[in-house]
C-alpha positions as CSV (number, residue, x, y, z in Angstrom):
1,T,81.6,80.4,114.3
2,T,82.1,83.6,112.3
3,V,85.1,82.1,110.3
4,A,84.2,82.0,106.5
5,N,80.8,83.5,107.2
6,Y,79.0,86.7,106.1
7,C,80.1,89.2,109.1
8,G,78.5,92.5,108.1
9,G,80.7,94.2,105.4
10,S,78.4,96.3,103.0
11,W,78.4,99.0,100.4
12,Q,77.0,101.5,103.1
13,G,80.0,100.6,105.3
14,T,82.5,101.5,102.5
15,I,80.7,104.7,101.9
16,D,81.2,105.3,105.6
17,K,85.0,104.9,105.4
18,L,85.7,106.6,102.1
19,D,87.6,109.3,104.2
20,Y,89.8,106.5,105.6
21,I,90.6,105.1,102.1
22,Q,91.1,108.6,100.4
23,G,93.1,109.6,103.3
24,M,96.0,107.3,102.1
25,G,95.9,109.1,98.8
26,F,94.2,106.4,96.8
27,D,92.0,107.5,93.7
28,A,90.3,104.3,92.8
29,I,88.4,101.5,94.8
30,M,87.8,97.9,93.6
31,I,84.9,96.2,95.5
32,S,84.0,92.2,95.6
33,P,81.5,90.8,93.0
34,V,78.2,92.4,93.4
35,I,75.7,89.7,92.1
36,K,73.5,87.2,94.1
37,N,75.7,84.1,95.3
38,I,74.5,80.7,96.5
39,A,72.9,80.5,99.9
40,G,73.7,78.1,102.8
41,R,76.9,77.2,104.4
42,S,79.3,74.1,103.3
43,K,82.3,72.8,104.6
44,D,84.1,75.6,102.7
45,G,81.6,78.3,104.6
46,E,79.2,80.7,103.1
47,A,79.7,82.8,100.1
48,Y,80.6,85.7,102.1
49,H,83.4,86.9,99.4
50,G,81.1,87.0,96.5
51,Y,82.8,84.6,94.4
52,W,80.0,81.6,94.3
53,P,77.6,83.3,91.7
54,L,74.0,82.0,91.0
55,D,72.2,84.9,89.2
56,L,73.9,87.5,87.3
57,Y,71.2,90.1,87.4
58,E,70.3,90.1,91.1
59,I,72.3,92.1,93.6
60,N,73.8,90.4,96.6
61,S,71.5,91.5,99.4
62,H,74.0,90.6,102.0
63,F,76.1,93.6,100.9
64,G,73.2,96.1,100.4
65,T,70.6,97.1,98.0
66,R,70.8,98.3,94.4
67,E,70.1,101.8,95.8
68,E,73.0,101.5,98.3
69,L,75.5,100.3,95.4
70,L,74.2,103.2,93.3
71,K,75.0,105.5,96.2
72,L,78.5,104.1,96.7
73,S,79.2,104.8,93.0
74,E,78.1,108.3,93.4
75,E,80.0,108.9,96.5
76,I,83.2,107.6,94.9
77,H,82.8,109.6,91.9
78,A,82.0,112.6,93.7
79,R,85.5,112.6,95.2
80,G,87.1,112.3,91.8
81,M,87.7,108.6,92.3
82,Y,87.2,105.7,90.3
83,L,85.1,102.6,90.8
84,L,86.3,99.1,90.0
85,L,84.4,95.8,90.3
86,D,85.5,92.5,90.5
87,V,83.7,89.9,88.2
88,V,83.4,86.2,87.9
89,I,82.6,85.1,84.5
90,N,84.3,81.5,84.4
91,N,81.8,79.6,86.6
92,M,78.8,79.7,88.7
93,A,78.2,77.7,92.1
94,Y,76.6,74.7,93.6
95,M,76.8,73.3,96.9
96,T,77.1,69.6,96.7
97,D,78.2,68.8,100.4
98,G,80.4,66.0,99.8
99,E,78.5,64.2,97.0
100,D,79.9,63.8,93.5
101,P,79.4,66.8,91.5
102,A,79.4,64.8,88.2
103,T,75.9,63.7,89.3
104,T,74.8,66.1,92.0
105,I,74.8,69.5,90.4
106,D,71.2,70.8,89.0
107,Y,72.2,73.0,86.4
108,N,68.7,74.3,86.1
109,V,68.9,76.5,89.2
110,F,70.9,79.3,87.2
111,P,68.7,81.7,85.7
112,Q,70.8,82.9,82.9
113,F,72.3,79.3,82.3
114,N,69.6,76.9,82.9
115,G,70.9,73.7,81.5
116,S,74.0,71.4,81.3
117,S,74.8,72.5,77.7
118,Y,75.9,75.9,79.1
119,F,78.8,74.2,81.1
120,H,81.8,72.0,80.5
121,P,81.3,68.4,81.5
122,Y,82.4,68.0,84.9
123,C,86.1,67.2,85.7
124,L,88.4,68.5,88.6
125,I,91.6,70.5,88.1
126,T,94.4,68.1,89.0
127,N,97.3,70.3,87.7
128,W,96.9,74.2,87.9
129,N,99.9,74.6,85.8
130,N,98.3,72.8,83.0
131,Y,96.4,75.4,81.1
132,T,94.0,73.2,79.2
133,D,93.1,71.4,82.5
134,A,92.6,74.7,84.3
135,Q,90.3,76.0,81.3
136,W,88.0,73.1,81.0
137,C,87.7,71.7,84.6
138,Q,86.1,73.1,87.7
139,T,87.9,75.4,90.2
140,G,85.7,74.2,93.1
141,D,85.6,71.1,95.2
142,N,83.1,68.2,96.4
143,Y,81.7,70.5,99.0
144,T,81.1,73.7,96.9
145,A,81.3,72.8,93.0
146,L,81.9,75.7,90.7
147,P,80.4,74.6,87.3
148,D,82.6,75.8,84.6
149,L,80.9,77.9,81.8
150,Y,81.4,76.8,78.5
151,T,83.0,80.0,77.4
152,E,83.9,78.7,74.0
153,H,80.2,79.2,73.0
154,T,78.9,82.3,71.5
155,A,75.7,81.8,73.6
156,V,77.6,81.9,76.8
157,Q,79.8,84.8,75.7
158,D,77.0,86.8,74.6
159,I,75.2,86.4,78.0
160,L,78.4,87.5,80.0
161,M,79.2,90.4,77.8
162,D,75.6,91.6,77.9
163,W,75.4,91.5,81.6
164,S,78.9,93.0,81.9
165,K,78.0,96.1,79.8
166,S,74.7,96.4,81.9
167,V,76.4,96.4,85.2
168,I,79.0,99.1,84.1
169,S,76.2,101.2,82.8
170,N,73.9,100.8,85.7
171,Y,76.3,101.5,88.2
172,S,78.9,103.8,86.4
173,V,81.7,101.2,86.8
174,D,85.1,102.5,85.5
175,G,86.9,99.2,85.4
176,L,86.9,95.4,85.7
177,R,89.1,92.7,87.5
178,I,88.3,89.4,85.8
179,D,88.5,86.7,88.3
180,A,90.2,83.3,87.3
181,A,91.2,84.6,83.9
182,K,93.5,81.9,83.7
183,S,90.5,79.4,83.6
184,L,88.7,81.1,80.9
185,T,88.9,80.5,77.1
186,P,91.7,82.4,76.1
187,S,90.2,83.6,72.7
188,F,87.3,84.9,74.6
189,L,89.2,87.3,76.6
190,P,90.2,89.8,73.7
191,T,86.6,89.6,72.5
192,Y,85.3,90.3,76.0
193,A,87.6,93.1,76.6
194,S,86.9,95.0,73.3
195,T,83.1,94.5,73.4
196,V,82.6,95.4,77.2
197,G,85.3,98.3,77.2
198,G,86.7,100.1,80.0
199,F,89.8,99.4,82.0
200,M,90.3,95.7,82.4
201,T,92.8,93.4,84.3
202,G,92.5,89.6,84.5
203,E,93.9,87.1,87.0
204,V,96.3,84.7,85.9
205,M,97.9,83.4,88.9
206,D,101.3,82.1,87.6
207,S,104.8,82.8,88.7
208,N,106.2,82.3,85.2
209,A,106.5,85.6,83.4
210,T,106.5,83.7,79.9
211,N,103.1,82.6,80.7
212,V,101.7,85.8,82.1
213,C,103.4,88.1,79.4
214,K,101.9,86.0,76.8
215,Y,98.6,86.9,78.3
216,Q,99.2,90.5,77.8
217,T,100.6,89.9,74.4
218,D,97.6,87.8,73.2
219,Y,94.8,88.3,75.1
220,L,94.3,91.1,77.8
221,P,95.8,94.7,78.3
222,S,96.4,94.4,81.8
223,L,97.0,91.6,84.4
224,P,97.9,91.4,88.3
225,N,101.9,91.0,88.2
226,Y,102.2,87.6,89.8
227,P,105.7,87.1,88.5
228,L,106.9,90.3,90.1
229,Y,104.9,89.4,93.3
230,Y,106.5,86.0,93.8
231,S,109.9,87.7,93.1
232,M,109.3,90.2,95.9
233,I,108.8,87.4,98.2
234,T,112.2,85.8,97.3
235,A,113.9,89.2,97.4
236,F,112.5,90.7,100.5
237,L,111.5,87.9,102.6
238,N,114.2,85.4,101.6
239,G,117.0,88.0,101.5
240,E,117.7,87.5,97.8
241,P,117.6,90.9,96.2
242,A,119.5,89.9,93.1
243,T,116.6,87.7,92.0
244,L,114.3,90.9,91.7
245,L,116.6,92.4,89.2
246,E,116.6,89.3,87.2
247,E,112.7,88.8,87.1
248,I,112.4,92.6,86.3
249,A,114.6,92.0,83.2
250,T,112.6,88.9,82.3
251,I,109.3,90.9,82.8
252,N,110.4,94.1,80.7
253,D,111.7,91.6,77.9
254,L,108.5,89.6,77.8
255,C,105.6,91.9,78.7
256,P,104.7,94.5,76.1
257,D,103.3,97.0,78.4
258,T,104.6,96.8,82.2
259,F,103.0,100.1,82.9
260,A,99.4,98.5,82.6
261,M,100.4,95.5,84.9
262,V,99.0,95.8,88.6
263,N,101.4,95.6,91.4
264,F,100.6,94.1,94.7
265,I,102.0,92.3,97.8
266,E,98.6,90.8,99.0
267,D,95.4,89.8,97.4
268,Q,92.5,87.5,98.5
269,D,94.0,84.5,97.5
270,V,97.4,84.5,99.1
271,D,98.9,84.5,102.4
272,R,99.0,88.1,104.1
273,W,102.4,89.6,103.9
274,A,102.7,89.9,107.8
275,Y,101.6,86.3,108.2
276,M,104.6,85.1,106.3
277,N,106.9,87.8,108.1
278,D,105.8,90.1,110.9
279,D,108.9,92.6,110.5
280,I,107.1,95.7,109.8
281,M,110.3,97.2,108.1
282,L,110.2,94.4,105.4
283,A,106.6,95.3,104.9
284,K,107.5,98.9,104.4
285,T,110.2,97.9,101.9
286,A,108.1,95.8,99.8
287,L,105.4,98.4,99.7
288,T,107.9,101.1,98.8
289,F,109.0,99.0,95.8
290,M,105.5,97.8,94.8
291,M,103.9,101.3,95.1
292,L,107.0,103.3,93.1
293,Y,107.6,100.8,90.5
294,D,106.2,100.7,87.1
295,G,102.6,99.8,87.1
296,I,99.3,100.4,88.7
297,P,99.8,99.9,92.7
298,L,97.0,98.0,94.6
299,V,96.8,97.7,98.2
300,Y,94.5,95.0,99.5
301,Q,92.3,96.0,102.2
302,G,94.0,95.4,105.7
303,L,97.4,95.7,104.5
304,E,97.8,99.1,105.8
305,Q,97.0,97.8,109.3
306,A,99.4,94.9,109.0
307,I,96.7,92.2,109.5
308,A,98.2,88.8,109.7
309,Y,95.9,86.2,110.8
310,S,93.6,85.9,107.6
311,N,93.8,87.2,104.0
312,R,89.9,87.9,104.3
313,A,89.8,89.2,107.9
314,A,87.3,91.9,108.7
315,L,89.0,95.4,108.5
316,W,86.9,97.1,111.1
317,L,88.5,94.7,113.8
318,T,91.4,97.2,113.4
319,D,89.5,100.3,114.4
320,F,90.6,101.8,111.2
321,D,93.6,103.4,112.8
322,T,95.0,106.1,110.7
323,N,98.1,106.1,112.9
324,A,99.0,102.7,111.9
325,T,102.8,102.6,110.5
326,L,101.8,101.2,107.1
327,Y,98.9,103.6,106.8
328,K,101.1,106.4,107.3
329,H,103.7,104.9,104.8
330,I,101.3,104.1,102.2
331,K,100.0,107.8,102.6
332,K,103.5,109.2,101.9
333,L,104.2,106.8,98.9
334,N,101.0,107.9,97.4
335,A,102.0,111.5,97.7
336,I,105.5,111.4,96.5
337,R,104.2,109.4,93.3
338,K,101.4,111.7,92.7
339,H,103.6,114.7,92.9
340,A,106.0,113.3,90.5
341,I,103.3,112.7,88.2
342,N,101.8,116.2,88.4
343,L,105.1,117.8,87.8
344,D,105.7,115.4,84.9
345,S,103.1,113.2,83.3
346,S,105.7,111.2,81.4
347,Y,106.8,110.0,84.9
348,I,104.1,107.2,84.7
349,S,105.7,105.7,81.4
350,S,109.3,106.1,82.3
351,K,110.9,103.0,83.1
352,T,112.2,102.3,86.5
353,Y,116.0,101.1,86.4
354,P,118.6,99.8,88.8
355,I,121.3,102.0,89.9
356,Y,122.9,100.1,92.8
357,Q,123.0,96.5,93.7
358,G,124.6,95.5,97.1
359,G,124.6,92.4,99.4
360,S,121.3,93.3,100.9
361,E,120.4,96.5,99.1
362,L,118.9,97.7,95.9
363,A,118.5,101.2,94.6
364,F,116.2,102.3,91.5
365,W,115.7,105.3,89.5
366,K,112.4,106.6,88.0
367,G,111.8,109.7,86.3
368,N,113.4,112.4,84.0
369,N,116.7,113.6,85.1
370,G,116.2,116.7,87.5
371,R,112.8,115.4,88.9
372,Q,113.6,111.8,89.5
373,V,112.5,109.5,92.3
374,I,115.2,107.4,93.8
375,M,114.4,104.5,96.2
376,V,116.9,102.6,98.2
377,L,115.6,99.2,99.6
378,S,117.1,96.8,102.2
379,T,116.4,93.1,103.1
380,A,118.2,93.8,106.2
381,G,114.8,94.3,108.4
382,S,114.5,95.9,111.6
383,N,117.3,94.1,113.1
384,G,119.7,95.7,110.6
385,S,122.5,97.9,111.8
386,A,123.3,101.4,111.1
387,Y,125.9,102.2,108.3
388,T,126.2,104.5,105.2
389,L,125.7,103.5,101.7
390,T,127.2,105.4,98.7
391,L,125.1,105.8,95.7
392,P,127.5,106.6,92.7
393,V,124.7,107.3,90.4
394,S,121.7,109.8,91.7
395,Y,121.7,113.4,91.4
396,G,123.9,116.2,90.3
397,A,126.9,117.4,92.2
398,S,126.1,119.4,95.3
399,E,122.3,119.2,94.7
400,V,120.0,119.1,97.9
401,V,117.8,116.2,98.1
402,T,114.8,115.3,100.5
403,E,114.5,111.8,102.0
404,V,110.7,112.0,101.8
405,L,109.9,109.3,104.2
406,N,111.7,111.0,107.2
407,C,112.0,114.5,105.8
408,V,115.8,114.8,106.1
409,N,117.7,116.7,103.5
410,Y,121.0,115.3,101.9
411,T,123.4,117.2,99.8
412,V,125.1,115.2,97.1
413,N,128.9,115.5,97.4
414,T,131.2,117.1,94.8
415,Y,131.8,113.8,93.0
416,S,127.9,113.3,92.4
417,Q,127.6,110.6,95.2
418,L,124.7,110.4,97.4
419,V,125.9,109.1,100.8
420,V,122.9,107.6,102.5
421,D,122.3,106.9,106.1
422,M,121.0,103.3,106.4
423,D,119.5,101.8,109.7
424,K,117.2,99.1,110.8
425,G,116.5,98.1,107.0
426,E,114.5,101.1,106.5
427,P,113.7,102.3,103.0
428,R,114.7,105.5,101.7
429,V,113.1,107.6,98.9
430,F,114.6,110.8,97.5
431,F,113.4,113.7,95.5
432,P,115.0,117.1,94.5
433,A,114.4,119.5,97.5
434,S,113.6,122.1,95.0
435,M,110.9,120.2,93.7
436,M,109.1,119.4,97.1
437,P,106.8,122.4,97.0
438,G,103.0,121.1,96.3
439,S,103.8,117.5,97.4
440,G,102.1,117.5,100.6
441,L,105.1,116.1,102.3
442,C,107.7,117.3,104.8
443,G,105.8,120.6,105.7
444,Y,104.6,121.5,102.3
445,N,101.2,121.9,101.2
446,T,99.7,120.0,98.6
447,S,99.1,121.9,95.3
448,N,99.1,121.5,91.6
449,V,102.3,123.4,90.9
450,T,104.1,122.6,87.6
451,Y,107.7,121.9,86.9
452,S,108.4,124.9,85.2
453,E,107.3,126.9,88.4
454,L,109.7,125.2,90.4
455,R,112.6,125.6,88.3
């Protein structure tokens, strides 16, 4: 079986497909943890994902050599892109194959943490919503135990921070994703962030904005926006768009910097979007919101190919189809987002706000007046009927605007209403037609035009 096994993914393979990634308009790539993992296969499979660490200072030879990782970093930066790295600093790993981890783990096998004093005494997490439980106990199971590092201790902290600084320096890493940040000693997180430096986002898997936003207020500058993620499922897959507006208001109220939060609809720990619902139009709708809303958009590998069967499936099974519906959709969304930023750098830090709510529709405005992006989203899905939707607030009277996903021009009526053609639940994204040159969309070339040049 190849399920949960190493199956050939490598840093050289990523180098070979940089055109494929950059072709969607991305300017940063985040890769799996790079350190040596435990060998062998348990009931949970092999350490093919990189999250079962053994030795901080050894490279995972299954992914390639040190030279190949260096080459990947060089190739990414040569394209003007950034390299981000996923890091596991909460735990190590040990295969127990059904034996009791409390009596089976040999802590001397870990080169940097060679003794039980570096670890919390064994206990298993029974309630993931209990943060004390999550921080003191182990995230593994009785087949692959994940001994929990004593991150309250300065000796452990120093080892982790020294290694993190070295890997950033050695491979010119631009930022980190902290795996299982929820399970780390909270007070260690700001120390780690300030000492190690660079961009940093930390995983706190929780649908409750109160808990997640507290982490941004007190501990980390950025987090994956799980409250928004769960709300998008409710809004787009369960057909309850009003809940998204409620969650946005809550997040805006509680999180001090929504622009630093990471938006996503898939990652390695949750079900694929297409597994939950295979309607491609709902995927396009969720992607449109996720990528154009406030924050840093992140697309997990395979989403662009609408992979449905496994959240960690091998991407090459799709033949890297650049004509795939979502590949082309992501490319357009990245293009209009970059163009809006290029014309007005304050676009990134301008709040998205709702301008319309219908029974199955939401419309949002982002950007300064005169160069705003407006998106219209529907929860109807591909079986939705054709109709017109009137937006009472959009652009100036008689202004011509381009629907950038289909390259159709609309003229705002004399009452400043934008009457939008809706069909099959397809999202719409509008931008002033006069501002389209330089966007690379709808027949225009890509160029670094300025707002003043287009006025």
